[in-house]
PAFI-65165 format. One line per field, with one value per atom (N, C-alpha, C): x, y, z; residue number from 1; residue in three letters; atom name. Coordinates in steps of 0.05 Angstrom, whole numbers. Example, Ala and Ser with C-alpha at 12.3 -4.5 7.8 and 13.67 -1.06 7.14 Angstrom:
<pts>
x = c(264  246  264  257  273  258) $
y = c(-114  -90  -66  -45  -21  1) $
z = c(156  156  156  142  143  157) $
i = c(1  1  1  2  2  2) $
aa = c(Ala  Ala  Ala  Ser  Ser  Ser) $
at = c(N  CA  C  N  CA  C) $
</pts>
This chain:
<pts>
x = c(-4031  -4012  -3986  -3976  -3951  -3954  -3977  -3981  -3980  -3989  -3989  -3960  -3943  -3915  -3900  -3906  -3893  -3902  -3927  -3938  -3925  -3922  -3909  -3880  -3865  -3837  -3835  -3852  -3852  -3858  -3877  -3883  -3860  -3847  -3824  -3801  -3795  -3774  -3781  -3806  -3815  -3812  -3821  -3818  -3789  -3771  -3743  -3731  -3739  -3728  -3738  -3763  -3774  -3763  -3753  -3740  -3711  -3701  -3673  -3654  -3662  -3644  -3635  -3608  -3599  -3602  -3612  -3615  -3630  -3648  -3664  -3649  -3625  -3609  -3613  -3615  -3617  -3589  -3588  -3562  -3559  -3534  -3528  -3537  -3548  -3556  -3532  -3533  -3511  -3518  -3497  -3501  -3489  -3497  -3486  -3458  -3440  -3412  -3413  -3396  -3393  -3370  -3376  -3355  -3344  -3318  -3306  -3284  -3287  -3267  -3260  -3236  -3228  -3244  -3247  -3259  -3239  -3249  -3230  -3212  -3186  -3166  -3148  -3140  -3122  -3094  -3078  -3052  -3032  -3009  -2988  -2971  -2969  -2954  -2929  -2906  -2882  -2881  -2877  -2878  -2853  -2843  -2820  -2829  -2821  -2827  -2804  -2801  -2780  -2779  -2802  -2802  -2803  -2806  -2805  -2792  -2766  -2751  -2763  -2772  -2785  -2806  -2831  -2853  -2871  -2887  -2905  -2933  -2952  -2980  -2997  -3019  -3039  -3061  -3071  -3093  -3112  -3137  -3157  -3154  -3151  -3145  -3165  -3175  -3193  -3181  -3183  -3173  -3195  -3203  -3224  -3212  -3217  -3205  -3219  -3202  -3213  -3204  -3184  -3174  -3158  -3162  -3146  -3128  -3102  -3082  -3070  -3063  -3053  -3025  -3012  -2986  -2989  -3013  -3020  -3019  -3026  -3029  -3057  -3063  -3089  -3083  -3102  -3101  -3126  -3123  -3147  -3144  -3164  -3165  -3160  -3140  -3132  -3145  -3160  -3172  -3161  -3150  -3139  -3156  -3160  -3173  -3160  -3160  -3148  -3163  -3149  -3163  -3177  -3193  -3207  -3187  -3170  -3152  -3123  -3107  -3079  -3063  -3043  -3026  -3003  -2995  -2972  -2948  -2929  -2905  -2880  -2861  -2835  -2821  -2802  -2787  -2774  -2764  -2749  -2767  -2793  -2811  -2824  -2826  -2841  -2867  -2888  -2914  -2925  -2937  -2951  -2977  -2982  -3007  -3031  -3050  -3074  -3088  -3088  -3101  -3086  -3061  -3047  -3057  -3070  -3080  -3109  -3115  -3143  -3162  -3187  -3206  -3208  -3208  -3208  -3192  -3176  -3159  -3160  -3163  -3163  -3142  -3129  -3108  -3116  -3120  -3128  -3103  -3107  -3086  -3063  -3070  -3050  -3048  -3024  -3019  -3017  -3027  -3025  -3017  -3003  -2996  -3002  -3007  -3012  -2987  -2989  -2966  -2959  -2935  -2926  -2942  -2952  -2965  -2991  -3003  -3028  -3050  -3070  -3094  -3117  -3140  -3165  -3164  -3176  -3197  -3187  -3161  -3150  -3129  -3135  -3116  -3101  -3075  -3059  -3049  -3054  -3043  -3024  -3004  -2983  -2985  -2983  -2984  -2959  -2948  -2926  -2898  -2878  -2879  -2891  -2905  -2918  -2914  -2916  -2915  -2943  -2951  -2978  -2975  -2995  -2997  -3018  -3008  -3025  -3025  -3048  -3050  -3033  -3029  -3014  -2984  -2975  -2946  -2942  -2920  -2913  -2900  -2910  -2899  -2895  -2875  -2870  -2880  -2897  -2909  -2896  -2886  -2873  -2892  -2882  -2898  -2915  -2940  -2957  -2976  -2988  -3006  -3035  -3053  -3082  -3092  -3114  -3126  -3153  -3158  -3183  -3195  -3218  -3232  -3248  -3247  -3264  -3293  -3310  -3339  -3351  -3377  -3391  -3394  -3386  -3388  -3371  -3381  -3367  -3338  -3334  -3307  -3288  -3298  -3282  -3275  -3293  -3288  -3267  -3270  -3250  -3222  -3221  -3194  -3183  -3199  -3189  -3178  -3193  -3184  -3158  -3157  -3133  -3109  -3111  -3088  -3079  -3098  -3091  -3076  -3086  -3073  -3045  -3041  -3013  -2995  -3004  -2987  -2981  -2999  -2995  -2986  -2981  -2973  -2993  -3019  -3040  -3048  -3064  -3073  -3090  -3086  -3100  -3112  -3106  -3116  -3146  -3159  -3188  -3200  -3187  -3197  -3195  -3173  -3170  -3191  -3195  -3215  -3243  -3250  -3276  -3280  -3259  -3261  -3266  -3251  -3254  -3282  -3293  -3321  -3340  -3337  -3354  -3352  -3328  -3325  -3330  -3330  -3336  -3365  -3379  -3407  -3410  -3390  -3391  -3411  -3418  -3438  -3429  -3449  -3444  -3435  -3433  -3424  -3396  -3390  -3365  -3365) $
y = c(-2391  -2374  -2372  -2394  -2394  -2375  -2376  -2359  -2329  -2323  -2295  -2286  -2303  -2296  -2292  -2310  -2307  -2281  -2275  -2250  -2226  -2225  -2203  -2200  -2222  -2221  -2211  -2221  -2212  -2182  -2173  -2144  -2127  -2137  -2122  -2121  -2143  -2144  -2126  -2127  -2110  -2080  -2073  -2045  -2037  -2054  -2048  -2043  -2061  -2059  -2033  -2027  -2003  -1977  -1978  -1955  -1953  -1972  -1970  -1983  -1998  -2011  -2037  -2040  -2065  -2088  -2110  -2133  -2127  -2107  -2100  -2085  -2075  -2060  -2031  -2015  -1986  -1975  -1956  -1944  -1918  -1911  -1886  -1862  -1843  -1819  -1801  -1789  -1769  -1743  -1729  -1702  -1682  -1657  -1636  -1631  -1623  -1616  -1593  -1594  -1573  -1555  -1529  -1509  -1498  -1501  -1491  -1472  -1446  -1425  -1411  -1400  -1382  -1356  -1342  -1315  -1297  -1278  -1260  -1246  -1247  -1235  -1216  -1195  -1176  -1185  -1189  -1200  -1182  -1177  -1163  -1183  -1179  -1198  -1185  -1199  -1191  -1204  -1188  -1197  -1190  -1210  -1206  -1211  -1193  -1196  -1183  -1189  -1178  -1147  -1134  -1105  -1092  -1108  -1097  -1117  -1114  -1135  -1141  -1122  -1128  -1107  -1116  -1097  -1110  -1093  -1102  -1091  -1108  -1099  -1113  -1102  -1113  -1124  -1148  -1160  -1173  -1175  -1191  -1219  -1238  -1265  -1284  -1303  -1324  -1350  -1372  -1398  -1418  -1431  -1450  -1478  -1495  -1522  -1539  -1552  -1571  -1599  -1603  -1630  -1630  -1650  -1655  -1679  -1675  -1694  -1710  -1735  -1752  -1743  -1725  -1715  -1690  -1687  -1665  -1638  -1637  -1612  -1609  -1585  -1580  -1570  -1574  -1563  -1546  -1523  -1506  -1484  -1467  -1445  -1419  -1405  -1380  -1357  -1340  -1317  -1291  -1274  -1248  -1226  -1205  -1181  -1157  -1135  -1111  -1102  -1091  -1081  -1055  -1047  -1021  -997  -999  -977  -985  -970  -977  -973  -989  -988  -968  -954  -937  -955  -947  -964  -951  -968  -958  -948  -930  -917  -939  -961  -981  -999  -997  -1016  -1002  -1017  -1008  -1022  -1008  -1019  -1026  -1049  -1055  -1040  -1023  -1008  -1026  -1018  -1035  -1038  -1017  -1019  -1037  -1046  -1064  -1093  -1097  -1124  -1126  -1150  -1154  -1149  -1143  -1138  -1162  -1185  -1210  -1231  -1245  -1265  -1291  -1313  -1340  -1357  -1372  -1392  -1418  -1439  -1465  -1481  -1503  -1522  -1509  -1492  -1479  -1496  -1504  -1520  -1503  -1514  -1501  -1523  -1515  -1534  -1522  -1539  -1530  -1518  -1496  -1485  -1503  -1503  -1520  -1512  -1532  -1528  -1511  -1510  -1495  -1511  -1497  -1511  -1492  -1503  -1487  -1471  -1449  -1439  -1425  -1420  -1407  -1426  -1439  -1456  -1438  -1439  -1423  -1443  -1435  -1450  -1431  -1444  -1430  -1435  -1414  -1416  -1404  -1416  -1404  -1414  -1404  -1384  -1397  -1380  -1390  -1370  -1380  -1363  -1361  -1336  -1330  -1314  -1314  -1296  -1275  -1252  -1230  -1208  -1202  -1180  -1185  -1210  -1217  -1219  -1217  -1220  -1240  -1255  -1275  -1261  -1268  -1257  -1279  -1276  -1295  -1282  -1296  -1286  -1301  -1285  -1298  -1313  -1328  -1344  -1326  -1334  -1320  -1339  -1329  -1346  -1337  -1355  -1350  -1364  -1354  -1365  -1378  -1402  -1415  -1414  -1400  -1397  -1421  -1431  -1454  -1446  -1463  -1459  -1486  -1487  -1512  -1529  -1518  -1533  -1558  -1579  -1606  -1604  -1590  -1589  -1574  -1553  -1538  -1556  -1570  -1588  -1610  -1620  -1640  -1628  -1603  -1590  -1585  -1579  -1576  -1602  -1623  -1650  -1658  -1652  -1658  -1644  -1617  -1602  -1613  -1621  -1633  -1659  -1676  -1702  -1698  -1677  -1672  -1665  -1648  -1641  -1664  -1683  -1706  -1731  -1729  -1751  -1773  -1766  -1786  -1793  -1814  -1822  -1800  -1796  -1774  -1782  -1804  -1811  -1811  -1820  -1821  -1793  -1774  -1747  -1734  -1737  -1726  -1739  -1765  -1778  -1768  -1763  -1753  -1724  -1707  -1680  -1682  -1699  -1702  -1711  -1730  -1738  -1715  -1698  -1676  -1655  -1648  -1626  -1636  -1662  -1673  -1682  -1682  -1691  -1720  -1736  -1765  -1777  -1802  -1816  -1817  -1819  -1819  -1847  -1866  -1892  -1891  -1908  -1911  -1899) $
z = c(1170  1185  1171  1160  1144  1120  1106  1084  1091  1115  1125  1129  1141  1146  1119  1100  1074  1060  1062  1051  1064  1090  1104  1096  1094  1086  1058  1040  1012  1010  1025  1024  1034  1056  1066  1046  1033  1013  989  981  959  966  991  999  1001  1011  1013  985  967  939  925  929  916  928  953  965  957  942  932  952  970  989  977  972  962  982  974  992  1018  1016  1039  1060  1055  1074  1070  1091  1088  1082  1063  1056  1073  1077  1092  1075  1088  1075  1068  1045  1038  1051  1058  1069  1050  1054  1039  1048  1029  1038  1058  1077  1097  1088  1085  1078  1104  1108  1132  1125  1133  1127  1153  1153  1174  1171  1193  1191  1176  1161  1147  1167  1162  1180  1164  1177  1165  1170  1149  1151  1136  1147  1133  1118  1092  1075  1065  1067  1055  1028  1008  980  965  951  933  904  887  858  843  817  801  802  802  801  828  850  877  895  899  914  942  957  982  986  987  992  1013  1024  1046  1038  1042  1037  1058  1062  1081  1064  1071  1056  1076  1068  1083  1072  1090  1081  1094  1077  1086  1075  1091  1083  1085  1063  1063  1060  1080  1080  1059  1042  1022  1027  1044  1050  1076  1092  1116  1109  1113  1104  1127  1122  1143  1153  1139  1148  1166  1177  1196  1182  1156  1143  1132  1123  1110  1082  1064  1038  1035  1022  1020  999  998  980  996  988  1001  985  998  985  997  980  988  976  992  981  995  982  994  1019  1039  1063  1057  1076  1073  1076  1096  1103  1098  1083  1079  1105  1110  1133  1129  1151  1149  1147  1130  1126  1137  1144  1152  1127  1132  1109  1092  1104  1088  1071  1076  1062  1037  1016  993  994  989  991  963  961  936  936  916  917  917  934  937  910  894  868  848  855  837  842  864  870  859  849  841  865  859  880  899  888  904  889  902  889  904  890  903  891  908  900  912  895  905  913  927  934  950  969  986  1012  1018  1042  1067  1089  1115  1135  1156  1177  1204  1223  1251  1262  1276  1290  1314  1322  1344  1369  1384  1410  1408  1385  1382  1393  1404  1415  1416  1421  1423  1449  1449  1432  1406  1404  1379  1367  1346  1332  1312  1313  1293  1272  1247  1224  1209  1197  1183  1154  1138  1109  1097  1077  1063  1072  1059  1037  1012  996  972  949  925  901  890  885  874  849  833  810  817  825  833  812  802  783  758  750  726  731  755  761  783  781  801  825  848  873  893  909  931  957  971  996  1019  1038  1061  1078  1097  1115  1132  1138  1155  1169  1191  1207  1204  1206  1208  1233  1244  1268  1261  1272  1270  1297  1300  1326  1331  1355  1362  1363  1351  1350  1358  1358  1363  1337  1315  1290  1291  1279  1280  1270  1247  1236  1255  1267  1286  1310  1320  1343  1335  1311  1302  1299  1289  1287  1315  1335  1362  1372  1368  1377  1362  1337  1320  1331  1337  1347  1374  1390  1416  1412  1393  1388  1377  1361  1351  1374  1392  1415  1433  1435  1454  1438  1413  1394  1395  1398  1397  1368  1365  1338  1325  1298  1284  1258  1246  1220  1218  1238  1237  1238  1251  1252  1224  1210  1183  1165  1167  1150  1155  1180  1188  1176  1179  1168  1138  1124  1095  1087  1103  1097  1100  1121  1125  1103  1096  1076  1047  1043  1016  1014  1037  1037  1032  1040  1035  1054  1048  1064  1093  1110  1139  1149  1131  1139  1151  1169  1182  1209) $
i = c(1  1  1  2  2  2  3  3  3  4  4  4  5  5  5  6  6  6  7  7  7  8  8  8  9  9  9  10  10  10  11  11  11  12  12  12  13  13  13  14  14  14  15  15  15  16  16  16  17  17  17  18  18  18  19  19  19  20  20  20  21  21  21  22  22  22  23  23  23  24  24  24  25  25  25  26  26  26  27  27  27  28  28  28  29  29  29  30  30  30  31  31  31  32  32  32  33  33  33  34  34  34  35  35  35  36  36  36  37  37  37  38  38  38  39  39  39  40  40  40  41  41  41  42  42  42  43  43  43  44  44  44  45  45  45  46  46  46  47  47  47  48  48  48  49  49  49  50  50  50  51  51  51  52  52  52  53  53  53  54  54  54  55  55  55  56  56  56  57  57  57  58  58  58  59  59  59  60  60  60  61  61  61  62  62  62  63  63  63  64  64  64  65  65  65  66  66  66  67  67  67  68  68  68  69  69  69  70  70  70  71  71  71  72  72  72  73  73  73  74  74  74  75  75  75  76  76  76  77  77  77  78  78  78  79  79  79  80  80  80  81  81  81  82  82  82  83  83  83  84  84  84  85  85  85  86  86  86  87  87  87  88  88  88  89  89  89  90  90  90  91  91  91  92  92  92  93  93  93  94  94  94  95  95  95  96  96  96  97  97  97  98  98  98  99  99  99  100  100  100  101  101  101  102  102  102  103  103  103  104  104  104  105  105  105  106  106  106  107  107  107  108  108  108  109  109  109  110  110  110  111  111  111  112  112  112  113  113  113  114  114  114  115  115  115  116  116  116  117  117  117  118  118  118  119  119  119  120  120  120  121  121  121  122  122  122  123  123  123  124  124  124  125  125  125  126  126  126  127  127  127  128  128  128  129  129  129  130  130  130  131  131  131  132  132  132  133  133  133  134  134  134  135  135  135  136  136  136  137  137  137  138  138  138  139  139  139  140  140  140  141  141  141  142  142  142  143  143  143  144  144  144  145  145  145  146  146  146  147  147  147  148  148  148  149  149  149  150  150  150  151  151  151  152  152  152  153  153  153  154  154  154  155  155  155  156  156  156  157  157  157  158  158  158  159  159  159  160  160  160  161  161  161  162  162  162  163  163  163  164  164  164  165  165  165  166  166  166  167  167  167  168  168  168  169  169  169  170  170  170  171  171  171  172  172  172  173  173  173  174  174  174  175  175  175  176  176  176  177  177  177  178  178  178  179  179  179  180  180  180  181  181  181  182  182  182  183  183  183  184  184  184  185  185  185  186  186  186  187  187  187  188  188  188  189  189  189  190  190  190) $
aa = c(Met  Met  Met  Leu  Leu  Leu  His  His  His  Met  Met  Met  Lys  Lys  Lys  Val  Val  Val  Leu  Leu  Leu  Val  Val  Val  Val  Val  Val  Thr  Thr  Thr  Leu  Leu  Leu  Leu  Leu  Leu  Leu  Leu  Leu  Phe  Phe  Phe  Ala  Ala  Ala  Ala  Ala  Ala  His  His  His  Ser  Ser  Ser  Leu  Leu  Leu  Gly  Gly  Gly  Trp  Trp  Trp  Pro  Pro  Pro  Asp  Asp  Asp  Gly  Gly  Gly  Gln  Gln  Gln  Ala  Ala  Ala  Thr  Thr  Thr  Ala  Ala  Ala  Gln  Gln  Gln  Ser  Ser  Ser  Arg  Arg  Arg  Arg  Arg  Arg  Pro  Pro  Pro  Val  Val  Val  Val  Val  Val  Phe  Phe  Phe  Ser  Ser  Ser  Thr  Thr  Thr  Gln  Gln  Gln  Pro  Pro  Pro  Gln  Gln  Gln  Thr  Thr  Thr  Val  Val  Val  Thr  Thr  Thr  Leu  Leu  Leu  Ser  Ser  Ser  Ile  Ile  Ile  Arg  Arg  Arg  Ser  Ser  Ser  Pro  Pro  Pro  Asp  Asp  Asp  Ala  Ala  Ala  Pro  Pro  Pro  Leu  Leu  Leu  Ser  Ser  Ser  Val  Val  Val  Thr  Thr  Thr  Ile  Ile  Ile  Ala  Ala  Ala  Arg  Arg  Arg  Val  Val  Val  Thr  Thr  Thr  Tyr  Tyr  Tyr  Thr  Thr  Thr  Ile  Ile  Ile  Thr  Thr  Thr  Ser  Ser  Ser  Ala  Ala  Ala  Asn  Asn  Asn  Ile  Ile  Ile  Asp  Asp  Asp  Asp  Asp  Asp  Thr  Thr  Thr  Leu  Leu  Leu  Thr  Thr  Thr  Gly  Gly  Gly  Thr  Thr  Thr  Leu  Leu  Leu  Thr  Thr  Thr  Leu  Leu  Leu  Ser  Ser  Ser  Pro  Pro  Pro  Pro  Pro  Pro  Gly  Gly  Gly  Glu  Glu  Glu  Pro  Pro  Pro  Lys  Lys  Lys  Lys  Lys  Lys  Gln  Gln  Gln  Arg  Arg  Arg  Arg  Arg  Arg  Ser  Ser  Ser  Glu  Glu  Glu  Arg  Arg  Arg  Lys  Lys  Lys  Val  Val  Val  Pro  Pro  Pro  Val  Val  Val  Asp  Asp  Asp  Ala  Ala  Ala  Leu  Leu  Leu  Pro  Pro  Pro  Gln  Gln  Gln  Ser  Ser  Ser  Phe  Phe  Phe  Ser  Ser  Ser  Gln  Gln  Gln  Glu  Glu  Glu  Asn  Asn  Asn  Val  Val  Val  Ala  Ala  Ala  Ala  Ala  Ala  Ser  Ser  Ser  Phe  Phe  Phe  Arg  Arg  Arg  Ser  Ser  Ser  Arg  Arg  Arg  Thr  Thr  Thr  Ser  Ser  Ser  Cys  Cys  Cys  Pro  Pro  Pro  Leu  Leu  Leu  Ile  Ile  Ile  Arg  Arg  Arg  Ile  Ile  Ile  Glu  Glu  Glu  Ile  Ile  Ile  Gly  Gly  Gly  Pro  Pro  Pro  Ile  Ile  Ile  Thr  Thr  Thr  Leu  Leu  Leu  Ser  Ser  Ser  Leu  Leu  Leu  Gly  Gly  Gly  Gly  Gly  Gly  Arg  Arg  Arg  Leu  Leu  Leu  Val  Val  Val  Glu  Glu  Glu  Val  Val  Val  Ser  Ser  Ser  Arg  Arg  Arg  Phe  Phe  Phe  Asp  Asp  Asp  Leu  Leu  Leu  Val  Val  Val  Ile  Ile  Ile  Asn  Asn  Asn  Glu  Glu  Glu  Thr  Thr  Thr  Lys  Lys  Lys  Ala  Ala  Ala  Glu  Glu  Glu  Val  Val  Val  Ser  Ser  Ser  Gln  Gln  Gln  Leu  Leu  Leu  Leu  Leu  Leu  Cys  Cys  Cys  Phe  Phe  Phe  Trp  Trp  Trp  Ser  Ser  Ser  Lys  Lys  Lys  Gln  Gln  Gln  Ile  Ile  Ile  Ser  Ser  Ser  Thr  Thr  Thr  Thr  Thr  Thr  Gly  Gly  Gly  Pro  Pro  Pro  Arg  Arg  Arg  Arg  Arg  Arg  Gly  Gly  Gly  Ile  Ile  Ile  Ala  Ala  Ala  Ala  Ala  Ala  Lys  Lys  Lys  Ile  Ile  Ile  Asn  Asn  Asn  Arg  Arg  Arg  Leu  Leu  Leu  Ile  Ile  Ile  Asn  Asn  Asn  Gly  Gly  Gly  Asp  Asp  Asp  Asp  Asp  Asp  Gln  Gln  Gln  Ala  Ala  Ala  Gln  Gln  Gln) $
at = c(N  CA  C  N  CA  C  N  CA  C  N  CA  C  N  CA  C  N  CA  C  N  CA  C  N  CA  C  N  CA  C  N  CA  C  N  CA  C  N  CA  C  N  CA  C  N  CA  C  N  CA  C  N  CA  C  N  CA  C  N  CA  C  N  CA  C  N  CA  C  N  CA  C  N  CA  C  N  CA  C  N  CA  C  N  CA  C  N  CA  C  N  CA  C  N  CA  C  N  CA  C  N  CA  C  N  CA  C  N  CA  C  N  CA  C  N  CA  C  N  CA  C  N  CA  C  N  CA  C  N  CA  C  N  CA  C  N  CA  C  N  CA  C  N  CA  C  N  CA  C  N  CA  C  N  CA  C  N  CA  C  N  CA  C  N  CA  C  N  CA  C  N  CA  C  N  CA  C  N  CA  C  N  CA  C  N  CA  C  N  CA  C  N  CA  C  N  CA  C  N  CA  C  N  CA  C  N  CA  C  N  CA  C  N  CA  C  N  CA  C  N  CA  C  N  CA  C  N  CA  C  N  CA  C  N  CA  C  N  CA  C  N  CA  C  N  CA  C  N  CA  C  N  CA  C  N  CA  C  N  CA  C  N  CA  C  N  CA  C  N  CA  C  N  CA  C  N  CA  C  N  CA  C  N  CA  C  N  CA  C  N  CA  C  N  CA  C  N  CA  C  N  CA  C  N  CA  C  N  CA  C  N  CA  C  N  CA  C  N  CA  C  N  CA  C  N  CA  C  N  CA  C  N  CA  C  N  CA  C  N  CA  C  N  CA  C  N  CA  C  N  CA  C  N  CA  C  N  CA  C  N  CA  C  N  CA  C  N  CA  C  N  CA  C  N  CA  C  N  CA  C  N  CA  C  N  CA  C  N  CA  C  N  CA  C  N  CA  C  N  CA  C  N  CA  C  N  CA  C  N  CA  C  N  CA  C  N  CA  C  N  CA  C  N  CA  C  N  CA  C  N  CA  C  N  CA  C  N  CA  C  N  CA  C  N  CA  C  N  CA  C  N  CA  C  N  CA  C  N  CA  C  N  CA  C  N  CA  C  N  CA  C  N  CA  C  N  CA  C  N  CA  C  N  CA  C  N  CA  C  N  CA  C  N  CA  C  N  CA  C  N  CA  C  N  CA  C  N  CA  C  N  CA  C  N  CA  C  N  CA  C  N  CA  C  N  CA  C  N  CA  C  N  CA  C  N  CA  C  N  CA  C  N  CA  C  N  CA  C  N  CA  C  N  CA  C  N  CA  C  N  CA  C  N  CA  C  N  CA  C  N  CA  C  N  CA  C  N  CA  C  N  CA  C  N  CA  C  N  CA  C  N  CA  C  N  CA  C  N  CA  C  N  CA  C  N  CA  C  N  CA  C  N  CA  C  N  CA  C  N  CA  C  N  CA  C  N  CA  C  N  CA  C  N  CA  C  N  CA  C  N  CA  C  N  CA  C  N  CA  C  N  CA  C  N  CA  C  N  CA  C  N  CA  C) $
</pts>
């Protein structure tokens, strides 16, 4: 009987080792990174550049979150593309020609912050002012807002909870860490 128990334990340890489990312990499975972006939104941008002191253009904007930060900000990639229809402008505004903008432009490491008292189902985040290199020229883009719509997706639900915790000054570090694990595809441990 003792030999049978030793044999069973040996077989279990061998199976655990051959499956790659250190010391017979199961490791957490890795997941695929979750890509979380805002829906494309049409935004009016005020732009300053050396050749156009104040100009206004409309762009389709998407923001893809790449990091949730413990200072209640987000870092992400901002993607701009020209809209389908140009906007009528006021006489005092100079418009950047749509054809002067690249067909699609992305800027990494763009910071965004939650608007004051924002909450689900529509979380408002604020971006800017920022300096971008558009079509080979540096331009300053004024501050603008984007909306994150609440969905059943886990990152969306965490962002809703985070915005609520900001408003109530509740604890938030764990939320940012969880979002980072999801968007980086880190192990499910913790």
